C-alpha positions, 0 to 999 in steps of 0.5 A: 744643204747636204754639205751643211748636214755633213758638216754639222753631223760628222757621224751621220753616214755611220748612223745611217749605215748602222740603222740600215744594218739593224733594219736588214738584221731585223728583216732577216730574223723576222723571216727566219722566225716566220718560217720556223712558225710555219714549220712547227705548225706543219709538224704539229699537224703531222703529229696530230695525224699520227696520234689519231692513227695510233689511237685508232690502232690502240682501240682496235687492239683493245677490242681484240684483247677484250674479245680474246679474254672474254673467250678464254676459259680456265681449261684453255689457260691450263692447256696453254701451260698457265697455273693457278697461283698457290700463295697469294700475297697482298701488298697495301699502303697503310697511309700515303706517307708511310712505306708499303707493307704486305700480308701473306696468306 
């Protein structure tokens, strides 16, 4: 039976070899993409942890900033060298599609 199949289909060995090669390549690519998906999931979890840590640190810094600005007085600011501005210029947009303008007091 085997000799009959080889006689009538001379390219069957090449077809089987090609099919085996395609199967091996497909299995390799499946494994590669599966490992990449696992790696990306791990990186995402790490990034979420970093974001949570940074959010906590930012919240602490905002609380410190609000506490310090609440305690700051004009006299303390002047003692630190800050000055009250003399000329104030207001910049405003006339319309969303037009350029900015300004008024000087």
